[in-house]
Chimera marker file (.cmm) of the C-alpha trace (Angstrom):
<marker_set name="trace">
<marker id="1" x="-7.880" y="36.415" z="30.379" r="1" g="1" b="0" radius="0.5"/>
<marker id="2" x="-5.960" y="34.913" z="27.551" r="1" g="1" b="0" radius="0.5"/>
<marker id="3" x="-6.788" y="32.458" z="25.508" r="1" g="1" b="0" radius="0.5"/>
<marker id="4" x="-4.774" y="30.432" z="23.283" r="1" g="1" b="0" radius="0.5"/>
<marker id="5" x="-4.338" y="28.887" z="19.991" r="1" g="1" b="0" radius="0.5"/>
<marker id="6" x="-4.187" y="25.088" z="19.769" r="1" g="1" b="0" radius="0.5"/>
<marker id="7" x="-0.805" y="23.892" z="18.550" r="1" g="1" b="0" radius="0.5"/>
<marker id="8" x="-0.021" y="22.248" z="15.355" r="1" g="1" b="0" radius="0.5"/>
<marker id="9" x="-0.013" y="18.645" z="17.336" r="1" g="1" b="0" radius="0.5"/>
<marker id="10" x="-3.450" y="19.697" z="18.912" r="1" g="1" b="0" radius="0.5"/>
<marker id="11" x="-4.833" y="19.947" z="14.851" r="1" g="1" b="0" radius="0.5"/>
<marker id="12" x="-3.115" y="16.819" z="13.858" r="1" g="1" b="0" radius="0.5"/>
<marker id="13" x="-0.493" y="18.280" z="12.284" r="1" g="1" b="0" radius="0.5"/>
<marker id="14" x="2.190" y="16.037" z="13.884" r="1" g="1" b="0" radius="0.5"/>
<marker id="15" x="5.415" y="16.602" z="12.313" r="1" g="1" b="0" radius="0.5"/>
<marker id="16" x="4.330" y="19.379" z="10.255" r="1" g="1" b="0" radius="0.5"/>
<marker id="17" x="7.148" y="21.767" z="9.477" r="1" g="1" b="0" radius="0.5"/>
<marker id="18" x="6.182" y="25.422" z="9.284" r="1" g="1" b="0" radius="0.5"/>
<marker id="19" x="8.853" y="26.689" z="8.280" r="1" g="1" b="0" radius="0.5"/>
<marker id="20" x="8.984" y="29.258" z="5.124" r="1" g="1" b="0" radius="0.5"/>
<marker id="21" x="11.125" y="29.157" z="1.953" r="1" g="1" b="0" radius="0.5"/>
<marker id="22" x="12.674" y="32.402" z="0.185" r="1" g="1" b="0" radius="0.5"/>
<marker id="23" x="14.450" y="32.263" z="-2.833" r="1" g="1" b="0" radius="0.5"/>
<marker id="24" x="15.135" y="33.879" z="-6.470" r="1" g="1" b="0" radius="0.5"/>
<marker id="25" x="13.247" y="33.117" z="-9.529" r="1" g="1" b="0" radius="0.5"/>
<marker id="26" x="14.326" y="33.566" z="-12.919" r="1" g="1" b="0" radius="0.5"/>
<marker id="27" x="12.343" y="33.075" z="-16.210" r="1" g="1" b="0" radius="0.5"/>
<marker id="28" x="11.881" y="29.609" z="-17.964" r="1" g="1" b="0" radius="0.5"/>
<marker id="29" x="15.142" y="29.555" z="-20.842" r="1" g="1" b="0" radius="0.5"/>
<marker id="30" x="17.293" y="31.755" z="-18.486" r="1" g="1" b="0" radius="0.5"/>
<marker id="31" x="21.004" y="30.800" z="-19.761" r="1" g="1" b="0" radius="0.5"/>
<marker id="32" x="22.374" y="28.128" z="-17.172" r="1" g="1" b="0" radius="0.5"/>
<marker id="33" x="25.728" y="30.273" z="-17.010" r="1" g="1" b="0" radius="0.5"/>
<marker id="34" x="23.606" y="33.309" z="-15.770" r="1" g="1" b="0" radius="0.5"/>
<marker id="35" x="21.743" y="31.048" z="-13.189" r="1" g="1" b="0" radius="0.5"/>
<marker id="36" x="24.994" y="29.630" z="-12.089" r="1" g="1" b="0" radius="0.5"/>
<marker id="37" x="26.531" y="33.498" z="-11.416" r="1" g="1" b="0" radius="0.5"/>
<marker id="38" x="23.471" y="34.484" z="-9.823" r="1" g="1" b="0" radius="0.5"/>
<marker id="39" x="23.208" y="31.658" z="-7.859" r="1" g="1" b="0" radius="0.5"/>
<marker id="40" x="26.712" y="31.811" z="-6.843" r="1" g="1" b="0" radius="0.5"/>
<marker id="41" x="26.559" y="35.669" z="-5.831" r="1" g="1" b="0" radius="0.5"/>
<marker id="42" x="23.315" y="35.440" z="-3.945" r="1" g="1" b="0" radius="0.5"/>
<marker id="43" x="25.046" y="32.489" z="-1.909" r="1" g="1" b="0" radius="0.5"/>
<marker id="44" x="27.945" y="34.938" z="-1.025" r="1" g="1" b="0" radius="0.5"/>
<marker id="45" x="26.056" y="37.725" z="-0.302" r="1" g="1" b="0" radius="0.5"/>
<marker id="46" x="23.769" y="35.008" z="1.899" r="1" g="1" b="0" radius="0.5"/>
<marker id="47" x="27.196" y="34.333" z="4.121" r="1" g="1" b="0" radius="0.5"/>
<marker id="48" x="28.275" y="37.888" z="4.506" r="1" g="1" b="0" radius="0.5"/>
<marker id="49" x="28.533" y="38.689" z="8.408" r="1" g="1" b="0" radius="0.5"/>
<marker id="50" x="25.933" y="41.674" z="7.650" r="1" g="1" b="0" radius="0.5"/>
<marker id="51" x="23.244" y="39.609" z="5.999" r="1" g="1" b="0" radius="0.5"/>
<marker id="52" x="23.827" y="36.354" z="8.497" r="1" g="1" b="0" radius="0.5"/>
<marker id="53" x="23.071" y="38.612" z="11.470" r="1" g="1" b="0" radius="0.5"/>
<marker id="54" x="19.647" y="40.236" z="10.013" r="1" g="1" b="0" radius="0.5"/>
<marker id="55" x="18.729" y="36.960" z="8.821" r="1" g="1" b="0" radius="0.5"/>
<marker id="56" x="19.031" y="35.483" z="12.167" r="1" g="1" b="0" radius="0.5"/>
<marker id="57" x="17.767" y="38.019" z="13.941" r="1" g="1" b="0" radius="0.5"/>
<marker id="58" x="14.179" y="37.537" z="12.281" r="1" g="1" b="0" radius="0.5"/>
<marker id="59" x="14.383" y="33.667" z="13.642" r="1" g="1" b="0" radius="0.5"/>
<marker id="60" x="15.910" y="32.372" z="10.484" r="1" g="1" b="0" radius="0.5"/>
<marker id="61" x="19.058" y="30.506" z="9.037" r="1" g="1" b="0" radius="0.5"/>
<marker id="62" x="20.779" y="31.536" z="5.892" r="1" g="1" b="0" radius="0.5"/>
<marker id="63" x="20.937" y="28.463" z="4.057" r="1" g="1" b="0" radius="0.5"/>
<marker id="64" x="22.810" y="28.888" z="0.525" r="1" g="1" b="0" radius="0.5"/>
<marker id="65" x="21.753" y="26.072" z="-1.897" r="1" g="1" b="0" radius="0.5"/>
<marker id="66" x="22.061" y="25.130" z="-5.713" r="1" g="1" b="0" radius="0.5"/>
<marker id="67" x="19.583" y="25.761" z="-7.984" r="1" g="1" b="0" radius="0.5"/>
<marker id="68" x="19.013" y="21.600" z="-8.025" r="1" g="1" b="0" radius="0.5"/>
<marker id="69" x="18.734" y="21.721" z="-4.471" r="1" g="1" b="0" radius="0.5"/>
<marker id="70" x="16.036" y="24.899" z="-4.296" r="1" g="1" b="0" radius="0.5"/>
<marker id="71" x="14.056" y="23.430" z="-7.147" r="1" g="1" b="0" radius="0.5"/>
<marker id="72" x="13.957" y="19.674" z="-5.043" r="1" g="1" b="0" radius="0.5"/>
<marker id="73" x="12.947" y="22.143" z="-1.887" r="1" g="1" b="0" radius="0.5"/>
<marker id="74" x="9.903" y="23.462" z="-3.825" r="1" g="1" b="0" radius="0.5"/>
<marker id="75" x="8.613" y="20.419" z="-4.979" r="1" g="1" b="0" radius="0.5"/>
<marker id="76" x="8.879" y="18.781" z="-1.810" r="1" g="1" b="0" radius="0.5"/>
<marker id="77" x="6.614" y="21.445" z="-0.545" r="1" g="1" b="0" radius="0.5"/>
<marker id="78" x="4.095" y="21.472" z="-3.335" r="1" g="1" b="0" radius="0.5"/>
<marker id="79" x="3.868" y="18.043" z="-2.554" r="1" g="1" b="0" radius="0.5"/>
<marker id="80" x="3.227" y="18.280" z="0.985" r="1" g="1" b="0" radius="0.5"/>
<marker id="81" x="0.998" y="21.577" z="0.945" r="1" g="1" b="0" radius="0.5"/>
<marker id="82" x="-0.895" y="19.822" z="-2.093" r="1" g="1" b="0" radius="0.5"/>
<marker id="83" x="-1.698" y="16.779" z="0.232" r="1" g="1" b="0" radius="0.5"/>
<marker id="84" x="-2.712" y="18.805" z="3.454" r="1" g="1" b="0" radius="0.5"/>
<marker id="85" x="-5.141" y="20.826" z="1.205" r="1" g="1" b="0" radius="0.5"/>
<marker id="86" x="-6.633" y="17.884" z="0.058" r="1" g="1" b="0" radius="0.5"/>
<marker id="87" x="-6.951" y="15.926" z="3.431" r="1" g="1" b="0" radius="0.5"/>
<marker id="88" x="-8.278" y="19.446" z="5.207" r="1" g="1" b="0" radius="0.5"/>
<marker id="89" x="-10.522" y="19.986" z="2.077" r="1" g="1" b="0" radius="0.5"/>
<marker id="90" x="-9.376" y="23.746" z="2.126" r="1" g="1" b="0" radius="0.5"/>
<marker id="91" x="-11.239" y="25.522" z="-0.786" r="1" g="1" b="0" radius="0.5"/>
<marker id="92" x="-11.040" y="28.945" z="-1.901" r="1" g="1" b="0" radius="0.5"/>
<marker id="93" x="-13.984" y="31.762" z="-1.355" r="1" g="1" b="0" radius="0.5"/>
<link id1="1" id2="2" r="1" g="1" b="0" radius="0.2"/>
<link id1="2" id2="3" r="1" g="1" b="0" radius="0.2"/>
<link id1="3" id2="4" r="1" g="1" b="0" radius="0.2"/>
<link id1="4" id2="5" r="1" g="1" b="0" radius="0.2"/>
<link id1="5" id2="6" r="1" g="1" b="0" radius="0.2"/>
<link id1="6" id2="7" r="1" g="1" b="0" radius="0.2"/>
<link id1="7" id2="8" r="1" g="1" b="0" radius="0.2"/>
<link id1="8" id2="9" r="1" g="1" b="0" radius="0.2"/>
<link id1="9" id2="10" r="1" g="1" b="0" radius="0.2"/>
<link id1="10" id2="11" r="1" g="1" b="0" radius="0.2"/>
<link id1="11" id2="12" r="1" g="1" b="0" radius="0.2"/>
<link id1="12" id2="13" r="1" g="1" b="0" radius="0.2"/>
<link id1="13" id2="14" r="1" g="1" b="0" radius="0.2"/>
<link id1="14" id2="15" r="1" g="1" b="0" radius="0.2"/>
<link id1="15" id2="16" r="1" g="1" b="0" radius="0.2"/>
<link id1="16" id2="17" r="1" g="1" b="0" radius="0.2"/>
<link id1="17" id2="18" r="1" g="1" b="0" radius="0.2"/>
<link id1="18" id2="19" r="1" g="1" b="0" radius="0.2"/>
<link id1="19" id2="20" r="1" g="1" b="0" radius="0.2"/>
<link id1="20" id2="21" r="1" g="1" b="0" radius="0.2"/>
<link id1="21" id2="22" r="1" g="1" b="0" radius="0.2"/>
<link id1="22" id2="23" r="1" g="1" b="0" radius="0.2"/>
<link id1="23" id2="24" r="1" g="1" b="0" radius="0.2"/>
<link id1="24" id2="25" r="1" g="1" b="0" radius="0.2"/>
<link id1="25" id2="26" r="1" g="1" b="0" radius="0.2"/>
<link id1="26" id2="27" r="1" g="1" b="0" radius="0.2"/>
<link id1="27" id2="28" r="1" g="1" b="0" radius="0.2"/>
<link id1="28" id2="29" r="1" g="1" b="0" radius="0.2"/>
<link id1="29" id2="30" r="1" g="1" b="0" radius="0.2"/>
<link id1="30" id2="31" r="1" g="1" b="0" radius="0.2"/>
<link id1="31" id2="32" r="1" g="1" b="0" radius="0.2"/>
<link id1="32" id2="33" r="1" g="1" b="0" radius="0.2"/>
<link id1="33" id2="34" r="1" g="1" b="0" radius="0.2"/>
<link id1="34" id2="35" r="1" g="1" b="0" radius="0.2"/>
<link id1="35" id2="36" r="1" g="1" b="0" radius="0.2"/>
<link id1="36" id2="37" r="1" g="1" b="0" radius="0.2"/>
<link id1="37" id2="38" r="1" g="1" b="0" radius="0.2"/>
<link id1="38" id2="39" r="1" g="1" b="0" radius="0.2"/>
<link id1="39" id2="40" r="1" g="1" b="0" radius="0.2"/>
<link id1="40" id2="41" r="1" g="1" b="0" radius="0.2"/>
<link id1="41" id2="42" r="1" g="1" b="0" radius="0.2"/>
<link id1="42" id2="43" r="1" g="1" b="0" radius="0.2"/>
<link id1="43" id2="44" r="1" g="1" b="0" radius="0.2"/>
<link id1="44" id2="45" r="1" g="1" b="0" radius="0.2"/>
<link id1="45" id2="46" r="1" g="1" b="0" radius="0.2"/>
<link id1="46" id2="47" r="1" g="1" b="0" radius="0.2"/>
<link id1="47" id2="48" r="1" g="1" b="0" radius="0.2"/>
<link id1="48" id2="49" r="1" g="1" b="0" radius="0.2"/>
<link id1="49" id2="50" r="1" g="1" b="0" radius="0.2"/>
<link id1="50" id2="51" r="1" g="1" b="0" radius="0.2"/>
<link id1="51" id2="52" r="1" g="1" b="0" radius="0.2"/>
<link id1="52" id2="53" r="1" g="1" b="0" radius="0.2"/>
<link id1="53" id2="54" r="1" g="1" b="0" radius="0.2"/>
<link id1="54" id2="55" r="1" g="1" b="0" radius="0.2"/>
<link id1="55" id2="56" r="1" g="1" b="0" radius="0.2"/>
<link id1="56" id2="57" r="1" g="1" b="0" radius="0.2"/>
<link id1="57" id2="58" r="1" g="1" b="0" radius="0.2"/>
<link id1="58" id2="59" r="1" g="1" b="0" radius="0.2"/>
<link id1="59" id2="60" r="1" g="1" b="0" radius="0.2"/>
<link id1="60" id2="61" r="1" g="1" b="0" radius="0.2"/>
<link id1="61" id2="62" r="1" g="1" b="0" radius="0.2"/>
<link id1="62" id2="63" r="1" g="1" b="0" radius="0.2"/>
<link id1="63" id2="64" r="1" g="1" b="0" radius="0.2"/>
<link id1="64" id2="65" r="1" g="1" b="0" radius="0.2"/>
<link id1="65" id2="66" r="1" g="1" b="0" radius="0.2"/>
<link id1="66" id2="67" r="1" g="1" b="0" radius="0.2"/>
<link id1="67" id2="68" r="1" g="1" b="0" radius="0.2"/>
<link id1="68" id2="69" r="1" g="1" b="0" radius="0.2"/>
<link id1="69" id2="70" r="1" g="1" b="0" radius="0.2"/>
<link id1="70" id2="71" r="1" g="1" b="0" radius="0.2"/>
<link id1="71" id2="72" r="1" g="1" b="0" radius="0.2"/>
<link id1="72" id2="73" r="1" g="1" b="0" radius="0.2"/>
<link id1="73" id2="74" r="1" g="1" b="0" radius="0.2"/>
<link id1="74" id2="75" r="1" g="1" b="0" radius="0.2"/>
<link id1="75" id2="76" r="1" g="1" b="0" radius="0.2"/>
<link id1="76" id2="77" r="1" g="1" b="0" radius="0.2"/>
<link id1="77" id2="78" r="1" g="1" b="0" radius="0.2"/>
<link id1="78" id2="79" r="1" g="1" b="0" radius="0.2"/>
<link id1="79" id2="80" r="1" g="1" b="0" radius="0.2"/>
<link id1="80" id2="81" r="1" g="1" b="0" radius="0.2"/>
<link id1="81" id2="82" r="1" g="1" b="0" radius="0.2"/>
<link id1="82" id2="83" r="1" g="1" b="0" radius="0.2"/>
<link id1="83" id2="84" r="1" g="1" b="0" radius="0.2"/>
<link id1="84" id2="85" r="1" g="1" b="0" radius="0.2"/>
<link id1="85" id2="86" r="1" g="1" b="0" radius="0.2"/>
<link id1="86" id2="87" r="1" g="1" b="0" radius="0.2"/>
<link id1="87" id2="88" r="1" g="1" b="0" radius="0.2"/>
<link id1="88" id2="89" r="1" g="1" b="0" radius="0.2"/>
<link id1="89" id2="90" r="1" g="1" b="0" radius="0.2"/>
<link id1="90" id2="91" r="1" g="1" b="0" radius="0.2"/>
<link id1="91" id2="92" r="1" g="1" b="0" radius="0.2"/>
<link id1="92" id2="93" r="1" g="1" b="0" radius="0.2"/>
</marker_set>
């Protein structure tokens, strides 16, 4: 007999985005010219047909973005997950 896990909606998480964000980080103080160059090259590589194929094969979508856009996504994720942790009273064992 197969048992099923509750859906996110059944757990009270209607509208929850369970996606993940992957990115590259640089040490604080890295010159913007270096950050921009690395960002440009990573974005270029993300759109190579072979990379797109591999990324899509695992159910993901390549999403090139600027450092500012990536920073905004990370901040939004931190706010969202912090709220879930507080609301659910999640503690570290």
